[in-house]
C-alpha positions in Angstrom: 149.0 19.2 -55.1 147.4 17.7 -52.0 145.5 21.0 -51.4 144.2 21.0 -54.9 143.2 17.5 -54.7 141.3 18.2 -51.5 139.5 21.0 -53.1 138.6 19.0 -56.0 137.2 16.2 -53.8 135.3 18.7 -51.7 133.9 20.3 -54.9 132.9 16.9 -56.1 131.1 16.2 -52.9 129.2 19.4 -53.1 128.3 18.9 -56.8 127.3 15.3 -55.8 125.0 16.6 -53.1 123.6 19.2 -55.5 123.0 16.5 -58.2 121.3 14.3 -55.6 119.0 17.1 -54.5 118.2 18.0 -58.1 117.3 14.3 -58.7 114.7 14.4 -56.0 111.3 13.8 -57.5 107.8 13.7 -56.2 106.2 10.3 -55.6 103.9 8.9 -58.2 103.1 5.8 -56.1 102.8 6.3 -52.3 103.4 3.4 -50.0 101.6 3.7 -46.7 100.7 1.2 -44.0 98.2 0.2 -41.3 98.6 -2.3 -38.5 96.7 -5.5 -38.8 94.5 -4.7 -35.7 93.2 -1.8 -37.8 92.0 -3.9 -40.8 88.7 -2.6 -42.2 85.4 -4.3 -41.3 83.0 -2.3 -43.4 83.1 -0.8 -47.0 79.9 1.1 -46.8 80.6 4.6 -45.5 77.2 5.0 -43.8 78.1 1.9 -41.6 81.6 3.1 -40.8 82.5 4.8 -37.5 86.2 4.2 -37.0 89.3 5.7 -38.5 90.4 2.3 -39.8 87.5 2.5 -42.4 87.1 6.1 -42.8 90.8 6.8 -43.5 90.4 4.7 -46.7 86.7 5.4 -47.7 87.1 9.2 -47.6 89.4 8.6 -50.6 86.7 6.7 -52.4 83.8 9.2 -52.0 83.2 13.0 -52.0 81.2 14.5 -49.4 79.7 18.0 -49.6 82.5 19.8 -47.9 85.9 19.0 -46.3 88.9 20.9 -44.8 92.1 22.4 -46.4 95.7 22.2 -45.0 94.9 25.0 -42.5 91.6 23.5 -41.3 89.3 25.9 -43.1 86.0 24.5 -44.4 86.1 24.3 -48.2 83.7 22.9 -50.9 84.1 19.4 -52.3 80.9 18.2 -54.0 79.3 21.5 -53.0 80.5 24.4 -55.1 79.0 26.8 -52.5 76.7 26.8 -49.5 74.8 29.2 -47.2 72.4 29.4 -44.4 69.5 31.7 -43.6 69.9 34.3 -41.0 69.0 31.9 -38.1 71.3 29.1 -39.3 68.3 26.8 -39.6 67.8 26.3 -43.3 71.0 25.4 -45.1 71.4 25.3 -48.9 74.2 23.5 -50.7 74.7 23.9 -54.4 76.5 20.9 -56.0 78.9 20.7 -58.8 77.5 19.4 -62.0 80.5 17.4 -63.3 80.8 14.6 -60.9 80.1 10.9 -61.7 79.9 7.6 -60.1 82.3 5.0 -61.5 82.9 1.3 -60.8 86.1 -0.2 -59.4 87.7 0.0 -62.8 86.9 3.7 -63.3 84.1 2.9 -65.7 81.1 5.4 -65.7 78.0 4.3 -63.8 75.8 7.4 -63.4 75.9 11.1 -62.7 76.2 12.2 -59.0 73.1 14.2 -58.1 71.4 15.7 -55.1 69.2 12.7 -54.5 72.2 10.7 -53.8 72.6 12.6 -50.5 69.0 12.0 -49.6 69.5 8.3 -50.3 72.6 8.1 -48.1 70.7 10.0 -45.2 67.7 7.7 -45.6 69.9 4.7 -45.3 71.7 6.1 -42.3 68.5 6.8 -40.4 66.8 3.5 -41.4 67.1 1.2 -38.4 66.7 -1.9 -40.5 69.3 -0.9 -43.0 72.0 0.7 -40.9 71.4 -0.5 -37.3 71.6 2.9 -35.7 75.2 3.6 -36.9 76.0 7.3 -37.3 72.6 8.6 -36.4 73.3 10.8 -33.4 74.5 14.0 -35.3 71.5 13.8 -37.5 69.1 13.2 -34.7 70.3 16.2 -32.8 70.4 18.6 -35.7 67.9 17.8 -38.6 64.2 18.1 -38.5 62.4 14.7 -38.5 65.6 12.6 -38.3 64.9 11.0 -34.9 61.2 10.6 -35.8 62.1 8.8 -39.0 64.6 6.5 -37.2 62.0 5.6 -34.5 59.4 5.1 -37.3 61.6 2.6 -39.2 62.5 0.9 -36.0 58.7 0.3 -35.3 58.1 -1.3 -38.7 58.6 -4.9 -39.5 62.0 -5.4 -41.0 60.9 -6.1 -44.5 58.8 -3.0 -44.7 61.5 -0.8 -43.4 64.0 -2.3 -45.8 61.7 -1.5 -48.8 61.5 2.3 -47.8 63.1 4.9 -50.2 63.4 8.6 -50.2 60.0 8.8 -52.0 58.1 7.3 -49.0 57.7 8.6 -45.4 61.2 10.1 -45.6 60.0 12.8 -48.1 57.4 14.1 -45.6 59.1 13.6 -42.3 62.8 14.6 -42.7 64.1 18.1 -43.2 66.1 17.1 -46.4 65.1 17.9 -49.8 66.5 18.1 -53.3 64.6 20.8 -55.3 66.5 20.0 -58.3 69.3 17.6 -59.5 72.1 20.0 -58.0 70.6 21.6 -55.0 70.2 20.3 -51.4 68.2 22.1 -48.7 68.5 20.9 -45.1 66.2 22.1 -42.2 67.6 22.1 -38.7 65.6 21.7 -35.5 67.0 24.9 -34.2 69.7 27.4 -35.2 72.8 25.3 -35.9 75.7 27.4 -36.8 78.0 24.4 -37.1 75.8 22.3 -39.4 78.1 22.6 -42.3 80.8 20.9 -40.3 78.4 18.0 -39.7 78.5 17.6 -43.5 82.1 16.5 -43.4 81.2 13.2 -41.7 80.0 9.9 -42.8 76.4 10.4 -41.7 76.0 13.0 -44.7 77.7 11.1 -47.4 75.9 10.1 -50.7 74.7 6.7 -51.8 73.4 6.1 -55.3 70.0 4.5 -55.5 71.4 2.8 -58.7 74.0 1.0 -56.5 71.2 -0.2 -54.3 69.2 -1.4 -57.2 72.1 -3.2 -58.7 73.4 -4.9 -55.7 70.3 -5.2 -53.5 69.9 -4.3 -49.8 72.0 -7.2 -48.6 74.7 -6.5 -51.2 75.0 -2.9 -50.0 75.0 -3.9 -46.3 77.8 -6.4 -47.1 79.5 -4.1 -49.6 83.0 -5.1 -51.0 85.4 -2.8 -52.8 85.0 -4.6 -56.1 81.2 -4.0 -56.2 81.0 -0.4 -54.7 80.4 2.7 -56.6 83.0 5.5 -56.3 82.8 9.2 -56.7 86.1 10.2 -55.0 89.7 10.4 -56.2 90.6 6.7 -55.9 89.1 3.3 -56.5 90.3 0.3 -54.5 91.5 -2.0 -57.3 93.2 -4.6 -55.0 92.1 -5.8 -51.5 93.8 -8.7 -49.8 92.4 -8.7 -46.3 95.1 -8.4 -43.7 97.7 -7.9 -46.3 97.3 -5.1 -48.8 95.0 -2.5 -50.3 95.8 -0.6 -53.6 94.0 2.6 -54.4 94.2 3.6 -58.0 93.6 7.1 -59.5 89.9 7.5 -60.6 90.3 8.4 -64.4 86.9 10.3 -64.3 87.5 12.3 -61.1 86.3 15.8 -61.5 89.4 17.3 -59.8 92.1 15.3 -61.5 94.9 17.8 -60.8 94.6 17.3 -57.1 95.3 13.6 -57.4 99.1 13.5 -57.4 99.5 9.7 -57.0 98.7 7.1 -59.6 98.5 4.5 -56.9 98.5 4.4 -53.1 99.6 1.0 -51.7 98.6 0.4 -48.1 100.5 -2.6 -46.6 99.2 -4.3 -43.5 101.9 -4.9 -40.8 101.7 -6.5 -37.4 103.7 -3.9 -35.7 105.5 -0.5 -36.0 108.7 -2.4 -35.8 107.8 -4.2 -39.0 106.8 -0.9 -40.7 110.4 0.4 -39.8 112.0 -2.5 -41.4 110.0 -2.0 -44.6 110.8 1.8 -44.5 114.5 0.9 -44.2 114.1 -1.3 -47.2 112.5 1.4 -49.2 109.1 -0.3 -49.3 107.3 2.4 -47.3 107.3 6.1 -47.5 106.7 7.1 -43.9 106.8 5.4 -40.5 105.9 6.5 -37.0 108.6 5.8 -34.5 108.3 4.3 -31.1 110.6 5.0 -28.4 113.1 2.3 -29.1 113.5 3.4 -32.8 113.5 7.1 -31.9 116.2 6.9 -29.2 118.4 4.7 -31.4 118.3 7.2 -34.2 118.3 10.3 -32.1 121.3 9.2 -30.0 123.6 8.3 -32.9 124.7 11.1 -35.2 126.1 8.5 -37.6 122.7 6.8 -38.0 121.5 7.0 -41.7 118.3 8.7 -40.6 119.6 10.9 -37.8 119.0 14.1 -39.9 115.6 13.0 -41.1 113.8 12.9 -37.8 110.8 15.0 -38.0 108.1 15.8 -35.5 104.5 14.9 -36.8 101.7 17.4 -36.5 99.3 16.9 -33.6 96.5 14.5 -34.4 92.8 15.6 -33.8 92.5 13.2 -30.8 92.5 14.2 -27.3 93.4 11.4 -24.8 92.0 11.0 -21.4 92.1 8.6 -18.5 88.5 7.5 -18.3 87.6 6.2 -14.9 85.4 3.1 -14.3 82.6 3.8 -11.7 81.0 0.4 -11.7 83.9 -2.1 -12.0 83.7 -5.8 -11.3 86.1 -8.3 -9.9 87.1 -11.3 -12.1 84.3 -13.4 -10.5 81.7 -11.0 -11.7 81.0 -9.4 -8.3 81.3 -5.6 -7.8 84.7 -4.4 -6.9 83.5 -2.5 -3.9 86.9 -1.3 -2.8 87.7 0.4 -6.1 84.2 1.7 -6.8 84.0 3.3 -3.3 87.5 4.8 -3.6 87.2 6.3 -7.1 83.8 7.9 -6.2 85.5 9.9 -3.6 86.5 13.3 -5.0 89.5 13.7 -2.8 90.9 10.3 -4.0 90.5 11.4 -7.6 92.0 14.9 -7.0 95.1 13.2 -5.4 95.6 11.5 -8.7 94.8 14.6 -10.7 97.4 16.7 -9.0 99.7 13.9 -7.8 100.8 12.1 -11.1 103.7 13.7 -13.0 103.3 12.2 -16.6 106.5 13.6 -18.0 108.3 10.3 -18.0 105.2 8.5 -19.4 104.9 11.0 -22.2 108.6 10.5 -23.1 108.2 6.7 -23.0 105.0 6.4 -25.0 104.6 9.4 -27.2 107.5 11.9 -27.7 110.9 11.1 -26.2 112.5 14.2 -27.5 109.8 16.8 -26.5 107.5 15.0 -24.1 105.8 18.1 -22.6 104.5 19.2 -26.0 102.1 16.3 -25.5 100.7 17.4 -22.1 96.9 17.7 -22.1 95.0 19.6 -19.5 91.6 19.8 -21.1 89.1 17.4 -22.7 88.4 18.9 -26.2 91.1 19.0 -28.8 92.3 22.2 -30.4 90.8 23.6 -33.5 87.2 22.4 -33.0 85.7 25.8 -32.6 86.9 29.4 -32.0 84.9 32.4 -30.7 84.4 35.8 -32.4 87.7 37.0 -31.0 89.5 34.1 -32.6 90.2 32.4 -29.2 90.3 28.6 -29.6 87.7 26.8 -27.5 90.4 24.6 -25.9 92.1 27.8 -24.7 88.9 28.9 -23.0 88.8 25.6 -21.1 92.5 25.9 -20.1 91.9 29.4 -18.8 89.1 28.1 -16.6 91.0 25.1 -15.4 93.8 27.4 -14.5 96.7 25.6 -16.1 99.0 27.0 -18.8 101.2 24.9 -21.0 104.9 24.9 -20.5 107.9 23.2 -22.0 109.7 23.4 -18.7 107.5 21.4 -16.3 104.4 19.2 -16.3 102.1 22.0 -14.9 99.3 20.0 -13.4 101.7 18.2 -11.0 101.4 19.8 -7.6 102.7 17.3 -5.1 101.9 19.3 -1.9 98.3 19.8 -3.0 98.0 16.2 -3.9 99.3 15.2 -0.5 96.5 17.2 1.1 93.9 15.5 -1.0 95.4 12.1 -0.2 95.3 12.7 3.5 91.6 13.6 3.3 90.8 10.7 1.1 92.5 8.2 3.4 90.5 9.5 6.3 87.2 9.5 4.5 87.6 6.1 2.8 88.9 4.3 5.8 85.7 5.3 7.6 83.9 3.6 4.7 85.8 0.4 5.0 88.2 0.9 2.1 91.5 -0.9 2.4 94.8 0.4 1.2 96.7 0.2 -1.0 93.7 0.4 -3.4 94.1 -2.2 -6.1 94.0 -0.6 -9.6 93.5 -2.9 -12.7 94.9 -1.7 -16.0 94.5 -3.8 -19.1 96.8 -3.9 -22.2 97.1 -6.2 -25.2 99.0 -9.2 -24.3 100.7 -9.2 -27.7 102.1 -5.7 -27.6 105.5 -5.2 -26.1 105.2 -1.4 -26.6 101.9 -1.4 -24.5 103.8 -3.5 -21.9 106.7 -1.1 -21.7 104.4 2.0 -21.4 102.4 0.2 -18.6 105.6 -0.5 -16.6 106.5 3.1 -16.7 103.0 4.1 -15.6 103.0 1.7 -12.8 106.3 3.1 -11.6 105.1 6.7 -11.9 101.8 6.1 -10.1 103.3 4.3 -7.2 106.2 6.6 -6.9 104.1 9.8 -7.1 101.1 8.6 -5.1 102.9 6.0 -2.8 102.7 2.3 -3.1 101.0 2.2 0.3 98.1 4.2 -1.4 97.6 2.5 -4.7 99.0 -0.6 -6.6 98.7 -0.7 -10.4 98.1 -4.2 -11.6 99.0 -4.6 -15.2 96.7 -7.3 -16.8 96.3 -8.4 -20.4 93.6 -9.4 -22.8 94.1 -11.7 -25.8 92.2 -10.2 -28.8 89.2 -8.1 -27.8 89.3 -5.3 -25.3 85.6 -4.9 -25.8 84.6 -8.6 -25.1 87.3 -9.5 -22.6 87.5 -6.3 -20.5 84.9 -3.5 -20.8 81.8 -5.7 -21.2 82.7 -7.7 -18.1 83.8 -4.4 -16.5 87.2 -5.5 -15.3 89.4 -2.4 -15.8 89.6 0.4 -13.2 90.4 2.9 -16.1 91.0 3.2 -19.8 93.3 5.6 -21.6 91.3 6.5 -24.8 91.3 9.2 -27.4 88.3 11.0 -28.9 88.4 13.1 -32.0 85.6 15.5 -33.1 83.2 14.4 -35.8 82.0 17.9 -36.3 82.9 21.5 -35.2 81.2 22.0 -31.9 82.3 21.1 -28.3 79.2 19.1 -27.6 80.8 16.4 -29.7 83.2 16.0 -26.8 81.5 16.8 -23.6 78.3 15.2 -24.9 80.0 11.9 -24.7 80.2 12.1 -20.9 76.7 13.1 -19.7 74.6 11.1 -17.2 71.5 9.1 -18.2 71.8 9.8 -21.9 72.0 6.8 -24.3 74.1 8.7 -26.9 76.8 9.6 -24.3 79.4 7.1 -25.7 82.0 7.2 -22.9 79.5 7.3 -20.1 77.8 4.2 -21.5 80.8 2.3 -22.9 83.6 2.8 -20.5 82.7 4.8 -17.4 79.4 3.1 -16.7 78.3 6.1 -14.7 74.6 5.2 -15.2 75.3 2.1 -13.0 77.2 3.9 -10.2 75.7 4.1 -6.7 77.5 6.7 -4.8 75.0 9.7 -4.4 77.8 12.4 -4.3 79.3 11.1 -7.5 76.0 10.9 -9.3 75.0 14.4 -8.0 78.2 15.8 -9.5 77.5 14.1 -12.9 74.0 15.4 -12.9 75.3 19.0 -12.2 77.7 18.6 -15.1 75.0 17.2 -17.4 72.8 20.1 -16.6 75.6 22.5 -17.5 76.1 20.7 -20.8 72.4 20.8 -21.7 72.2 24.5 -20.9 75.1 25.1 -23.2 73.5 22.9 -25.9 70.3 25.0 -25.7 72.3 28.3 -26.6 71.8 28.5 -30.4 71.6 32.2 -31.0 74.9 33.3 -29.6 78.1 31.3 -30.6 80.3 33.1 -28.1 77.9 32.4 -25.2 77.5 28.8 -26.4 81.3 28.3 -26.4 81.7 30.0 -23.0 79.0 27.8 -21.5 80.5 24.6 -22.9 83.9 25.7 -21.6 82.4 26.2 -18.0 80.9 22.6 -18.2 84.2 21.1 -19.4 86.2 22.8 -16.8 83.8 21.6 -14.1 84.2 18.1 -15.5 88.0 18.3 -15.4 88.4 20.1 -12.1 86.2 17.5 -10.3 88.5 14.8 -11.9 85.5 13.1 -13.5 88.1 12.4 -16.1 91.9 13.1 -16.1 93.3 14.6 -19.3 96.2 12.5 -20.4 98.0 13.4 -23.6 97.9 14.9 -27.1 99.5 12.6 -29.8 102.6 14.4 -31.2 105.0 11.7 -32.3 108.2 11.6 -34.4 108.5 10.0 -37.8 110.5 9.5 -40.8 108.5 10.6 -44.0 108.8 11.5 -47.6 105.6 13.6 -47.2 105.4 17.3 -46.3 102.6 17.0 -43.7 102.0 20.8 -43.9 100.5 20.3 -47.4 98.0 17.6 -46.1 94.5 18.3 -45.1 94.5 19.2 -41.4 91.1 18.8 -39.9 90.2 19.1 -36.1 87.0 17.3 -36.9 85.5 15.0 -39.6 87.5 12.4 -41.4 89.4 14.0 -44.3 93.0 14.1 -42.8 94.0 10.9 -44.6 92.7 12.0 -48.0 95.6 11.5 -50.4 95.2 14.7 -52.3 97.7 17.6 -52.9 100.5 16.1 -50.9 103.9 17.5 -51.5 106.2 14.5 -51.6 109.9 13.7 -52.1 111.5 10.3 -53.2 113.9 10.6 -50.4 113.0 11.3 -46.7 112.7 14.9 -45.7 115.2 16.3 -43.3 114.7 17.9 -39.9 115.8 21.3 -41.3 113.4 21.0 -44.3 110.6 20.4 -41.9 111.5 23.4 -39.8 111.2 25.5 -43.0 107.8 23.9 -43.8 106.5 24.7 -40.4 107.7 28.3 -40.5 106.2 28.8 -43.9 102.9 27.3 -42.9 102.7 29.4 -39.7 103.6 32.6 -41.7 100.6 31.8 -44.1 98.0 31.5 -41.2 
């Protein structure tokens, strides 16, 4: 009797599990989150340059093209597109069933080709857009830079009054021969120009919206006033609290919009997001080390079998070294500036720091070496004609292969040799040891503090506390205003993601003497360095980048030349590659059905997501990954 009862109970459990699985349903309302430090500042996509805006706005507007779940470029507003034999003249044919709607989903106007010209004119107009998002157009499109300089030279009121029917029509290589055709002319062969079309600089803006709201109204756009052409409208926006995206009832591709609403809750920390996930108020949460180790180490934890590894983000993180640092009194930090300009000193760091423990602490406790980064450019940005990823070309030249067994860049004997040379050379220049290294973190982040403590221990253990001392310092609210404008940090750990599919978008941020080189100007301050050897190395690198940039008729040769320049940059430790972001999470979303883009901004577009009303399991994710890879 006991045996029969046991069998009945076991069968009931099995049936109960089957019933539970059968009851699983896709989500109709998706609950997401952002941290409060990532609250939006702009609602006009032409003004927006950060993920905190673009992750939302790319759900509100349709660009010409975007990416699918495997990263391939596919049409969005463009039904098809092509280039001439030289990749100079590009033609995009538009869908004829797209409309602009207001926040309530009411019809405003048809979407037509001139809307893209209006958007580009706005982007390039110095008075309207203040030079935001102009670099890609300046570097690729005929007349773009000339038009920007022209508007910059005009009195403000004259520049604001310009439309696509004025100087833009004759100066810029952008035209609309009819309502549903766009033709763009590039400065030179530009085989990657269609990937530029994935980014904010080439998004549409309706002249009717400008007429309705006025220039100032568009500059200060709010979600209740904006015109929408994408899958969602933003029907609720409580700053610092909540955004609600509602399905656009007139969207041309209605079947791709699987959520009736997306609710984005603003939280002060990931810990708060975890609380909300536990309470069933969020549908996914990224896990910091404390959460991850708690769940991973306890087989009885309710979420133990739901731990899933996220897909790598598009961002490649580096340690960006500051070449013109100041002390807190505003005077140059001569000791640091002299030390870091010395190549042997930098190479002692490059080969002498084992980041395994830091990767486990900050990014991926379970599989830290999967996050090791040995190059600058992220994967997937470009491939050569043999199908070899550009990042692989760089790693081959750098001479480091990835391994799950060891942190491959760490070579302590070689680092010791560079350290001895550096001490000898720098002592002769008056440098005192240990060199003081100032690293700044947010004073309100306990996670950042924990990560910094591990980094301090690693650096001083690996390099020697007689050689370097890492000083952990804090800022209150603004890294920009409190740290990098006064130039107080010795280095920054920052990530960069590609805006379009070409390596120049990465290495071009690091060149010497070029105003558009973001990291050189913003963080590294190389243009203000004084060490002649350091400057000479940077100039050599910059020359290599510009030679690669000039190769426009042979994609393989272009990628090979860029790889040479990037490997040079890395092997001279002008930056130190740090990590790739591969975290762990709990989620009700199958990430392998989401857009996966190595460039552009469409990854957070809430379309075609396979979801479940209960968290996916580790085993299910393994199956998702296997099926995804089999389909590649």
